[in-house]
BAFI-573724 format. One record per residue (C-alpha): residue number from 1; residue in three letters; x, y, z. Coordinates in steps of 0.05 Angstrom, whole numbers, plus 5000, padded with zeros to 4 digits. Layout:
<fitors>
k=NUM, r=ALA, east=X, north=Y, up=Z
...
</fitors>
This chain:
<fitors>
k=1, r=MET, east=7877, north=6535, up=4117
k=2, r=GLU, east=7905, north=6518, up=4054
k=3, r=THR, east=7875, north=6568, up=4014
k=4, r=MET, east=7901, north=6623, up=4063
k=5, r=ASP, east=7969, north=6592, up=4058
k=6, r=GLY, east=7964, north=6599, up=3980
k=7, r=ASN, east=7939, north=6672, up=3979
k=8, r=ARG, east=7994, north=6687, up=4031
k=9, r=GLY, east=8047, north=6661, up=3982
k=10, r=ILE, east=8022, north=6699, up=3923
k=11, r=ASP, east=8026, north=6769, up=3964
k=12, r=ASP, east=8096, north=6746, up=3991
k=13, r=ALA, east=8119, north=6732, up=3921
k=14, r=SER, east=8094, north=6801, up=3898
k=15, r=PHE, east=8123, north=6835, up=3954
k=16, r=LEU, east=8189, north=6802, up=3942
k=17, r=ALA, east=8185, north=6821, up=3867
k=18, r=ASP, east=8178, north=6895, up=3886
k=19, r=LEU, east=8229, north=6895, up=3940
k=20, r=ASP, east=8282, north=6861, up=3889
k=21, r=GLY, east=8270, north=6918, up=3840
k=22, r=PHE, east=8282, north=6967, up=3897
k=23, r=LEU, east=8346, north=6934, up=3919
k=24, r=HIS, east=8364, north=6935, up=3842
k=25, r=ASP, east=8353, north=7009, up=3839
k=26, r=CYS, east=8393, north=7025, up=3904
k=27, r=ASP, east=8449, north=6982, up=3874
k=28, r=VAL, east=8454, north=7022, up=3810
k=29, r=LEU, east=8454, north=7093, up=3851
k=30, r=HIS, east=8520, north=7108, up=3874
k=31, r=PRO, east=8530, north=7167, up=3917
k=32, r=SER, east=8578, north=7223, up=3891
k=33, r=THR, east=8642, north=7237, up=3929
k=34, r=ASP, east=8639, north=7318, up=3920
k=35, r=LEU, east=8568, north=7317, up=3950
k=36, r=HIS, east=8553, north=7362, up=4007
k=37, r=PRO, east=8556, north=7327, up=4082
k=38, r=ALA, east=8485, north=7331, up=4085
k=39, r=THR, east=8473, north=7293, up=4028
k=40, r=THR, east=8526, north=7239, up=4051
k=41, r=ASP, east=8487, north=7229, up=4113
k=42, r=LEU, east=8421, north=7217, up=4070
k=43, r=LEU, east=8456, north=7165, up=4032
k=44, r=GLN, east=8484, north=7128, up=4092
k=45, r=ASP, east=8411, north=7129, up=4121
k=46, r=SER, east=8384, north=7099, up=4057
k=47, r=ASN, east=8437, north=7047, up=4051
k=48, r=GLN, east=8421, north=7026, up=4126
k=49, r=LEU, east=8353, north=7022, up=4110
k=50, r=VAL, east=8367, north=6979, up=4052
k=51, r=ALA, east=8407, north=6934, up=4094
k=52, r=GLU, east=8353, north=6927, up=4149
k=53, r=THR, east=8308, north=6913, up=4096
k=54, r=GLU, east=8349, north=6858, up=4068
k=55, r=ALA, east=8360, north=6828, up=4136
k=56, r=LEU, east=8283, north=6834, up=4147
k=57, r=LEU, east=8269, north=6793, up=4081
k=58, r=ALA, east=8318, north=6743, up=4091
k=59, r=SER, east=8289, north=6729, up=4161
k=60, r=TYR, east=8223, north=6733, up=4135
k=61, r=ALA, east=8238, north=6681, up=4081
k=62, r=THR, east=8272, north=6634, up=4133
k=63, r=LYS, east=8211, north=6638, up=4177
k=64, r=THR, east=8163, north=6630, up=4119
k=65, r=THR, east=8202, north=6561, up=4099
k=66, r=HIS, east=8204, north=6540, up=4168
k=67, r=VAL, east=8128, north=6552, up=4178
k=68, r=HIS, east=8119, north=6511, up=4113
k=69, r=VAL, east=8155, north=6454, up=4144
k=70, r=GLN, east=8126, north=6451, up=4212
k=71, r=GLN, east=8058, north=6455, up=4174
k=72, r=ASP, east=8077, north=6396, up=4132
k=73, r=HIS, east=8103, north=6359, up=4191
k=74, r=THR, east=8066, north=6386, up=4254
k=75, r=ARG, east=8018, north=6441, up=4228
k=76, r=THR, east=8017, north=6458, up=4304
k=77, r=SER, east=8068, north=6509, up=4309
k=78, r=THR, east=8051, north=6584, up=4297
k=79, r=VAL, east=8088, north=6630, up=4254
k=80, r=LYS, east=8118, north=6690, up=4291
k=81, r=THR, east=8141, north=6752, up=4245
k=82, r=THR, east=8164, north=6824, up=4272
k=83, r=LYS, east=8131, north=6865, up=4212
k=84, r=THR, east=8075, north=6857, up=4170
k=85, r=PRO, east=8077, north=6868, up=4094
k=86, r=GLU, east=8037, north=6930, up=4096
k=87, r=GLU, east=8090, north=6962, up=4142
k=88, r=LEU, east=8147, north=6937, up=4094
k=89, r=ARG, east=8112, north=6967, up=4035
k=90, r=ARG, east=8107, north=7033, up=4075
k=91, r=GLU, east=8181, north=7031, up=4092
k=92, r=LEU, east=8196, north=7020, up=4019
k=93, r=LYS, east=8151, north=7075, up=3992
k=94, r=ASN, east=8191, north=7121, up=4046
k=95, r=ALA, east=8255, north=7096, up=4017
k=96, r=GLN, east=8232, north=7116, up=3948
k=97, r=ALA, east=8211, north=7180, up=3971
k=98, r=ALA, east=8281, north=7192, up=4000
k=99, r=LYS, east=8310, north=7175, up=3937
k=100, r=ARG, east=8273, north=7224, up=3898
k=101, r=ARG, east=8290, north=7281, up=3946
k=102, r=HIS, east=8362, north=7264, up=3943
k=103, r=ARG, east=8357, north=7267, up=3862
k=104, r=TYR, east=8321, north=7336, up=3869
k=105, r=ARG, east=8377, north=7357, up=3917
k=106, r=VAL, east=8433, north=7337, up=3870
k=107, r=LYS, east=8392, north=7369, up=3809
k=108, r=LEU, east=8389, north=7436, up=3855
k=109, r=LYS, east=8463, north=7433, up=3870
k=110, r=ASN, east=8479, north=7419, up=3793
k=111, r=GLU, east=8441, north=7478, up=3777
k=112, r=ARG, east=8472, north=7523, up=3830
k=113, r=GLN, east=8541, north=7501, up=3806
k=114, r=THR, east=8513, north=7522, up=3731
k=115, r=LEU, east=8491, north=7591, up=3756
k=116, r=GLN, east=8556, north=7601, up=3794
k=117, r=GLU, east=8598, north=7587, up=3735
k=118, r=GLN, east=8552, north=7634, up=3692
k=119, r=GLU, east=8558, north=7689, up=3742
k=120, r=LYS, east=8633, north=7677, up=3738
k=121, r=THR, east=8634, north=7686, up=3659
k=122, r=LEU, east=8585, north=7739, up=3657
k=123, r=SER, east=8631, north=7779, up=3711
k=124, r=GLU, east=8689, north=7767, up=3663
k=125, r=GLU, east=8648, north=7793, up=3600
k=126, r=LEU, east=8623, north=7852, up=3639
k=127, r=LYS, east=8690, north=7874, up=3666
k=128, r=THR, east=8718, north=7863, up=3593
k=129, r=LEU, east=8659, north=7908, up=3565
k=130, r=GLN, east=8676, north=7960, up=3618
k=131, r=SER, east=8748, north=7960, up=3600
k=132, r=ALA, east=8729, north=7968, up=3529
k=133, r=ARG, east=8681, north=8021, up=3543
k=134, r=LYS, east=8732, north=8063, up=3587
k=135, r=LYS, east=8781, north=8052, up=3528
k=136, r=THR, east=8735, north=8082, up=3476
k=137, r=ARG, east=8715, north=8141, up=3525
k=138, r=THR, east=8791, north=8154, up=3532
k=139, r=ILE, east=8800, north=8160, up=3455
k=140, r=GLN, east=8741, north=8202, up=3447
k=141, r=GLU, east=8766, north=8248, up=3500
k=142, r=ASN, east=8834, north=8249, up=3470
k=143, r=SER, east=8802, north=8264, up=3397
k=144, r=ILE, east=8762, north=8321, up=3427
k=145, r=ALA, east=8824, north=8351, up=3462
k=146, r=ALA, east=8870, north=8347, up=3404
k=147, r=PRO, east=8832, north=8396, up=3360
k=148, r=LEU, east=8823, north=8443, up=3419
k=149, r=TRP, east=8900, north=8448, up=3427
k=150, r=LYS, east=8907, north=8459, up=3352
k=151, r=SER, east=8853, north=8514, up=3355
k=152, r=ILE, east=8890, north=8548, up=3414
k=153, r=ALA, east=8959, north=8542, up=3381
k=154, r=SER, east=8928, north=8570, up=3317
k=155, r=ARG, east=8901, north=8630, up=3352
k=156, r=GLN, east=8969, north=8643, up=3386
k=157, r=MET, east=9000, north=8640, up=3320
k=158, r=ASP, east=8959, north=8689, up=3290
k=159, r=GLY, east=8968, north=8735, up=3349
k=160, r=ARG, east=9040, north=8730, up=3337
k=161, r=VAL, east=9038, north=8749, up=3269
k=162, r=VAL, east=8993, north=8809, up=3282
k=163, r=ALA, east=9045, north=8829, up=3337
k=164, r=GLU, east=9103, north=8819, up=3284
k=165, r=GLU, east=9067, north=8864, up=3233
k=166, r=GLN, east=9052, north=8917, up=3284
k=167, r=GLU, east=9123, north=8915, up=3302
k=168, r=ARG, east=9148, north=8924, up=3231
k=169, r=ARG, east=9100, north=8981, up=3221
k=170, r=LEU, east=9118, north=9018, up=3278
k=171, r=LYS, east=9194, north=9010, up=3256
k=172, r=ASN, east=9177, north=9039, up=3188
k=173, r=ALA, east=9139, north=9096, up=3224
k=174, r=VAL, east=9196, north=9113, up=3266
k=175, r=ALA, east=9242, north=9111, up=3207
k=176, r=SER, east=9196, north=9157, up=3167
k=177, r=ARG, east=9184, north=9205, up=3225
k=178, r=ALA, east=9262, north=9214, up=3236
k=179, r=LYS, east=9263, north=9230, up=3164
k=180, r=VAL, east=9208, north=9281, up=3172
k=181, r=ILE, east=9240, north=9308, up=3232
k=182, r=GLN, east=9304, north=9318, up=3191
k=183, r=GLU, east=9272, north=9354, up=3137
k=184, r=VAL, east=9236, north=9397, up=3183
k=185, r=ASN, east=9299, north=9414, up=3217
k=186, r=GLU, east=9331, north=9430, up=3153
k=187, r=MET, east=9269, north=9474, up=3133
k=188, r=ILE, east=9274, north=9513, up=3199
k=189, r=ARG, east=9349, north=9525, up=3195
k=190, r=GLN, east=9341, north=9553, up=3123
k=191, r=GLN, east=9285, north=9599, up=3147
k=192, r=LEU, east=9330, north=9623, up=3202
k=193, r=CYS, east=9382, north=9639, up=3152
k=194, r=VAL, east=9335, north=9679, up=3107
k=195, r=VAL, east=9309, north=9719, up=3163
k=196, r=ASN, east=9382, north=9733, up=3197
k=197, r=ALA, east=9419, north=9742, up=3135
k=198, r=PRO, east=9382, north=9770, up=3076
k=199, r=ASP, east=9439, north=9798, up=3042
k=200, r=THR, east=9470, north=9726, up=3037
k=201, r=GLN, east=9397, north=9701, up=3003
k=202, r=GLU, east=9409, north=9758, up=2954
k=203, r=MET, east=9486, north=9737, up=2938
k=204, r=ALA, east=9462, north=9670, up=2929
k=205, r=LYS, east=9405, north=9685, up=2877
k=206, r=GLU, east=9459, north=9726, up=2832
k=207, r=SER, east=9507, north=9671, up=2839
k=208, r=ASN, east=9458, north=9616, up=2817
k=209, r=GLY, east=9440, north=9654, up=2752
k=210, r=VAL, east=9364, north=9656, up=2766
k=211, r=GLU, east=9338, north=9725, up=2765
k=212, r=LEU, east=9269, north=9752, up=2749
k=213, r=ASP, east=9269, north=9801, up=2689
k=214, r=PRO, east=9215, north=9839, up=2659
k=215, r=ASP, east=9190, north=9780, up=2615
k=216, r=ASP, east=9184, north=9735, up=2674
k=217, r=ILE, east=9142, north=9786, up=2711
k=218, r=ALA, east=9094, north=9794, up=2651
k=219, r=LEU, east=9085, north=9718, up=2646
k=220, r=PHE, east=9073, north=9710, up=2721
k=221, r=GLU, east=9018, north=9762, up=2715
k=222, r=GLU, east=8993, north=9729, up=2655
k=223, r=TYR, east=8990, north=9663, up=2692
k=224, r=LEU, east=8960, north=9693, up=2753
k=225, r=GLN, east=8903, north=9722, up=2714
k=226, r=ASP, east=8888, north=9659, up=2684
k=227, r=MET, east=8881, north=9622, up=2749
k=228, r=ASP, east=8809, north=9633, up=2755
k=229, r=VAL, east=8792, north=9614, up=2686
k=230, r=VAL, east=8830, north=9546, up=2696
k=231, r=TYR, east=8791, north=9537, up=2759
k=232, r=LYS, east=8725, north=9543, up=2727
k=233, r=GLN, east=8751, north=9490, up=2677
k=234, r=THR, east=8760, north=9439, up=2729
k=235, r=ASP, east=8698, north=9397, up=2719
k=236, r=GLU, east=8700, north=9402, up=2644
k=237, r=ALA, east=8770, north=9378, up=2641
k=238, r=PHE, east=8760, north=9314, up=2685
k=239, r=GLN, east=8697, north=9293, up=2647
k=240, r=ALA, east=8735, north=9299, up=2584
k=241, r=SER, east=8795, north=9256, up=2615
k=242, r=GLY, east=8743, north=9198, up=2629
k=243, r=VAL, east=8757, north=9195, up=2704
k=244, r=GLU, east=8714, north=9149, up=2751
k=245, r=GLU, east=8666, north=9183, up=2798
k=246, r=ASN, east=8673, north=9131, up=2855
k=247, r=PRO, east=8739, north=9091, up=2836
k=248, r=ALA, east=8752, north=9022, up=2874
k=249, r=ALA, east=8825, north=9027, up=2868
k=250, r=SER, east=8881, north=9069, up=2852
k=251, r=TYR, east=8900, north=9074, up=2776
k=252, r=LYS, east=8944, north=9113, up=2726
k=253, r=VAL, east=8930, north=9127, up=2648
k=254, r=GLU, east=8991, north=9130, up=2615
k=255, r=PRO, east=9009, north=9199, up=2575
k=256, r=ARG, east=8972, north=9195, up=2504
k=257, r=TRP, east=8987, north=9239, up=2443
k=258, r=LYS, east=8924, north=9275, up=2420
k=259, r=ARG, east=8912, north=9325, up=2364
k=260, r=ASP, east=8867, north=9382, up=2354
k=261, r=GLY, east=8878, north=9406, up=2286
k=262, r=ASP, east=8946, north=9431, up=2278
k=263, r=LEU, east=8953, north=9427, up=2354
k=264, r=GLU, east=8984, north=9367, up=2385
k=265, r=TYR, east=8989, north=9354, up=2459
k=266, r=PHE, east=8997, north=9302, up=2515
k=267, r=GLU, east=8946, north=9285, up=2567
k=268, r=ASN, east=8962, north=9249, up=2634
k=269, r=LEU, east=8911, north=9221, up=2685
k=270, r=ASP, east=8929, north=9197, up=2756
k=271, r=VAL, east=8876, north=9170, up=2809
k=272, r=SER, east=8898, north=9155, up=2878
k=273, r=LEU, east=8862, north=9129, up=2941
k=274, r=ILE, east=8891, north=9158, up=3004
k=275, r=PRO, east=8873, north=9121, up=3069
k=276, r=SER, east=8868, north=9186, up=3106
k=277, r=SER, east=8816, north=9235, up=3124
k=278, r=PHE, east=8803, north=9295, up=3075
k=279, r=GLU, east=8831, north=9347, up=3120
k=280, r=ARG, east=8898, north=9317, up=3130
k=281, r=THR, east=8905, north=9296, up=3061
k=282, r=SER, east=8889, north=9369, up=3033
k=283, r=SER, east=8934, north=9394, up=3082
k=284, r=ALA, east=8993, north=9348, up=3062
k=285, r=MET, east=8981, north=9357, up=2990
k=286, r=TRP, east=8991, north=9430, up=2993
k=287, r=GLN, east=9047, north=9425, up=3034
k=288, r=ALA, east=9086, north=9383, up=2987
k=289, r=MET, east=9063, north=9428, up=2929
k=290, r=LEU, east=9098, north=9487, up=2968
k=291, r=HIS, east=9169, north=9448, up=2977
k=292, r=VAL, east=9168, north=9407, up=2914
k=293, r=HIS, east=9217, north=9456, up=2881
k=294, r=ARG, east=9259, north=9479, up=2940
k=295, r=GLN, east=9323, north=9470, up=2889
k=296, r=LYS, east=9380, north=9519, up=2900
k=297, r=ASP, east=9368, north=9552, up=2828
k=298, r=ARG, east=9302, north=9586, up=2851
k=299, r=GLN, east=9264, north=9654, up=2854
k=300, r=HIS, east=9199, north=9668, up=2878
k=301, r=TYR, east=9156, north=9730, up=2852
k=302, r=ARG, east=9136, north=9778, up=2908
k=303, r=GLY, east=9080, north=9808, up=2865
k=304, r=VAL, east=9031, north=9753, up=2892
k=305, r=THR, east=8973, north=9782, up=2927
k=306, r=ASP, east=8948, north=9714, up=2961
k=307, r=SER, east=9007, north=9686, up=2981
k=308, r=GLU, east=8975, north=9637, up=3027
k=309, r=ASP, east=8939, north=9603, up=2970
k=310, r=THR, east=8984, north=9623, up=2911
k=311, r=ILE, east=9059, north=9608, up=2885
k=312, r=ALA, east=9096, north=9643, up=2832
k=313, r=VAL, east=9164, north=9612, up=2824
k=314, r=LYS, east=9219, north=9608, up=2772
k=315, r=CYS, east=9273, north=9549, up=2780
k=316, r=ARG, east=9319, north=9508, up=2743
k=317, r=ILE, east=9319, north=9435, up=2749
k=318, r=PRO, east=9354, north=9376, up=2720
k=319, r=SER, east=9315, north=9325, up=2680
k=320, r=PRO, east=9337, north=9259, up=2657
k=321, r=LYS, east=9350, north=9238, up=2587
k=322, r=GLU, east=9338, north=9167, up=2558
k=323, r=THR, east=9415, north=9159, up=2553
k=324, r=GLY, east=9421, north=9175, up=2631
k=325, r=GLU, east=9448, north=9244, up=2626
k=326, r=ARG, east=9415, north=9307, up=2657
k=327, r=VAL, east=9393, north=9369, up=2618
k=328, r=ASP, east=9376, north=9429, up=2654
k=329, r=MET, east=9304, north=9460, up=2641
k=330, r=LEU, east=9282, north=9531, up=2662
k=331, r=ILE, east=9207, north=9529, up=2694
k=332, r=HIS, east=9162, north=9584, up=2706
k=333, r=LEU, east=9108, north=9556, up=2750
k=334, r=VAL, east=9041, north=9591, up=2783
k=335, r=THR, east=9002, north=9548, up=2829
k=336, r=LYS, east=8936, north=9564, up=2864
k=337, r=ARG, east=8891, north=9533, up=2912
k=338, r=PHE, east=8815, north=9539, up=2919
k=339, r=VAL, east=8778, north=9509, up=2976
k=340, r=GLU, east=8705, north=9486, up=2975
k=341, r=ALA, east=8660, north=9455, up=3024
k=342, r=ASP, east=8676, north=9386, up=3007
k=343, r=ARG, east=8738, north=9387, up=2964
k=344, r=MET, east=8798, north=9424, up=2949
k=345, r=ILE, east=8825, north=9445, up=2879
k=346, r=ILE, east=8896, north=9458, up=2862
k=347, r=VAL, east=8906, north=9490, up=2789
k=348, r=TRP, east=8973, north=9508, up=2755
k=349, r=ARG, east=9003, north=9538, up=2694
k=350, r=ALA, east=9078, north=9526, up=2676
k=351, r=LEU, east=9122, north=9543, up=2616
k=352, r=THR, east=9182, north=9496, up=2609
k=353, r=GLU, east=9242, north=9516, up=2565
k=354, r=GLY, east=9291, north=9473, up=2543
k=355, r=ASP, east=9370, north=9484, up=2542
k=356, r=ASP, east=9430, north=9464, up=2507
k=357, r=GLU, east=9411, north=9420, up=2455
k=358, r=PHE, east=9336, north=9431, up=2466
k=359, r=ALA, east=9348, north=9511, up=2461
k=360, r=GLY, east=9285, north=9545, up=2434
k=361, r=MET, east=9237, north=9486, up=2451
k=362, r=HIS, east=9179, north=9503, up=2503
k=363, r=SER, east=9125, north=9462, up=2533
k=364, r=ASP, east=9061, north=9502, up=2556
k=365, r=GLU, east=9031, north=9459, up=2614
k=366, r=THR, east=8961, north=9465, up=2645
k=367, r=GLY, east=8942, north=9421, up=2706
k=368, r=TRP, east=8885, north=9404, up=2756
k=369, r=CYS, east=8884, north=9368, up=2819
k=370, r=VAL, east=8821, north=9351, up=2858
k=371, r=VAL, east=8826, north=9327, up=2931
k=372, r=ARG, east=8755, north=9303, up=2958
k=373, r=SER, east=8728, north=9251, up=3007
k=374, r=THR, east=8693, north=9191, up=2985
k=375, r=SER, east=8642, north=9139, up=3012
k=376, r=THR, east=8692, north=9084, up=3002
k=377, r=VAL, east=8718, north=9056, up=3069
k=378, r=ASP, east=8780, north=9014, up=3077
k=379, r=ASN, east=8784, north=8972, up=3142
k=380, r=GLY, east=8741, north=9022, up=3179
k=381, r=ALA, east=8788, north=9087, up=3162
k=382, r=ALA, east=8768, north=9143, up=3118
k=383, r=THR, east=8791, north=9146, up=3045
k=384, r=THR, east=8804, north=9209, up=3001
k=385, r=VAL, east=8809, north=9210, up=2930
k=386, r=LEU, east=8870, north=9246, up=2898
k=387, r=GLN, east=8854, north=9264, up=2822
k=388, r=THR, east=8902, north=9296, up=2776
k=389, r=PHE, east=8898, north=9314, up=2705
k=390, r=THR, east=8950, north=9348, up=2664
k=391, r=ARG, east=8956, north=9372, up=2588
k=392, r=PHE, east=9023, north=9387, up=2559
k=393, r=ILE, east=9028, north=9421, up=2497
k=394, r=PRO, east=9103, north=9423, up=2465
k=395, r=MET, east=9122, north=9485, up=2424
k=396, r=THR, east=9182, north=9503, up=2384
k=397, r=ILE, east=9207, north=9574, up=2353
k=398, r=ALA, east=9204, north=9562, up=2277
k=399, r=THR, east=9271, north=9594, up=2262
k=400, r=THR, east=9303, north=9541, up=2303
k=401, r=PHE, east=9262, north=9477, up=2292
k=402, r=GLY, east=9282, north=9426, up=2242
k=403, r=ASN, east=9290, north=9359, up=2276
k=404, r=LYS, east=9227, north=9325, up=2291
k=405, r=THR, east=9260, north=9270, up=2331
k=406, r=GLN, east=9295, north=9324, up=2372
k=407, r=ALA, east=9226, north=9352, up=2389
k=408, r=ASP, east=9195, north=9288, up=2408
k=409, r=GLN, east=9253, north=9276, up=2454
k=410, r=PHE, east=9237, north=9342, up=2488
k=411, r=ALA, east=9166, north=9325, up=2495
k=412, r=LYS, east=9183, north=9258, up=2530
k=413, r=LEU, east=9235, north=9297, up=2573
k=414, r=VAL, east=9178, north=9341, up=2592
k=415, r=VAL, east=9131, north=9283, up=2608
k=416, r=THR, east=9189, north=9254, up=2651
k=417, r=SER, east=9206, north=9309, up=2693
k=418, r=GLY, east=9132, north=9316, up=2708
k=419, r=GLU, east=9130, north=9241, up=2732
k=420, r=GLU, east=9191, north=9258, up=2775
k=421, r=ASP, east=9157, north=9315, up=2810
k=422, r=GLY, east=9094, north=9275, up=2824
k=423, r=SER, east=9133, north=9222, up=2853
k=424, r=GLU, east=9172, north=9272, up=2901
k=425, r=ILE, east=9103, north=9303, up=2924
k=426, r=ALA, east=9077, north=9229, up=2941
k=427, r=ARG, east=9136, north=9222, up=2982
k=428, r=MET, east=9126, north=9283, up=3022
k=429, r=MET, east=9054, north=9268, up=3027
k=430, r=GLU, east=9069, north=9199, up=3056
k=431, r=SER, east=9121, north=9233, up=3106
k=432, r=LEU, east=9072, north=9285, up=3131
k=433, r=LEU, east=9014, north=9236, up=3134
k=434, r=ILE, east=9060, north=9179, up=3174
k=435, r=GLU, east=9021, north=9197, up=3236
k=436, r=ASP, east=8961, north=9164, up=3204
k=437, r=PRO, east=8962, north=9085, up=3221
k=438, r=PRO, east=8928, north=9067, up=3157
k=439, r=MET, east=8973, north=9111, up=3114
k=440, r=GLN, east=9031, north=9066, up=3092
k=441, r=ALA, east=9040, north=9083, up=3017
k=442, r=ILE, east=9015, north=9124, up=2963
k=443, r=VAL, east=9005, north=9105, up=2895
k=444, r=LYS, east=9054, north=9154, up=2856
k=445, r=GLY, east=9035, north=9183, up=2791
k=446, r=GLY, east=9048, north=9243, up=2747
k=447, r=LYS, east=9059, north=9312, up=2764
k=448, r=PHE, east=9011, north=9351, up=2810
</fitors>
């Protein structure tokens, strides 16, 4: 009996030690004030269980002492307990399991709160990134739109410049055409006067002092016979001048003194690119040659057989000196046109006589003008080449010549007069070709 009591005492001591450790753990654990209501209920149940366990242990200890006392004194009383140690251990294990479940729930709640905080942080970062991406896209769209507007503005500016240039050309064309109309009206008026009043024309001829005498007629006949010979020398003359076959631009060779034995002479070369068709340029060139010497002091030779292609005229023209003074010169001019399949050739012979201080001085002039089409195309428009080559041979009468300087001045005067004639012909051609849009200017050169 005592052995059984000893073993029971050992088991009770071990049980009390386990229970004391459990109670210590329960004292250390304090419930959090911010837990969920369900967690709070669980803690209350655990605390109630702990309280019941303490009460049970207290009553068990009292009963055990009472039993030992009674055993010592009477050993007849029996010990009565409500629960066995196995049941208490089972309840203790259940309490420990509840504590572990509680810890797990707290851990899950903490993890949930951490995840919610991370979600909030990541959402804010996502909004920041989306806003930055939107700003970047806006900047890119603006950077793409800016060059587009610049390109549109640039095209509009180019269109405005083109329109202003066209307006300027139209104004120039209107002004030039008005001038041409005025000149044509004047020509028609003069022709009507000639038809209706022939006697008046004869009176004017007599008053200006330009009359045809037998020497003039003989000179014209000689020049008319020379026209075919001069025409056959066209290619040879241009080859000797060194003219380019297909010039890329207009150019002019200044008059040059040359000597052939005792003969001294001038040569003058002029090449112009006309932005017009061959047919229009040829017609304008011939019309300009017909009207270049329509001065008051003018007399035509009526003995010309081919009047449509030949001109024979005697006229008096004023020529400028280096000092600015004007000196009259008398010119006998014969011009003839030859039309080929792909070019037009104009040849002329002229005799220029000095007056006043240059009396007794002469200049024998021979000229060639070739109008032909070329393969050069300027801005899609046809281009025509106009080549002019002139040879001046100054001459003096031996009985009156004695001043070399004066002879040189006369030679320069003849060359200057030829250049003025060339400028006038170029101006007339420009007026006649004004209907061609590419024809805006003509390079003006020597006498044609």
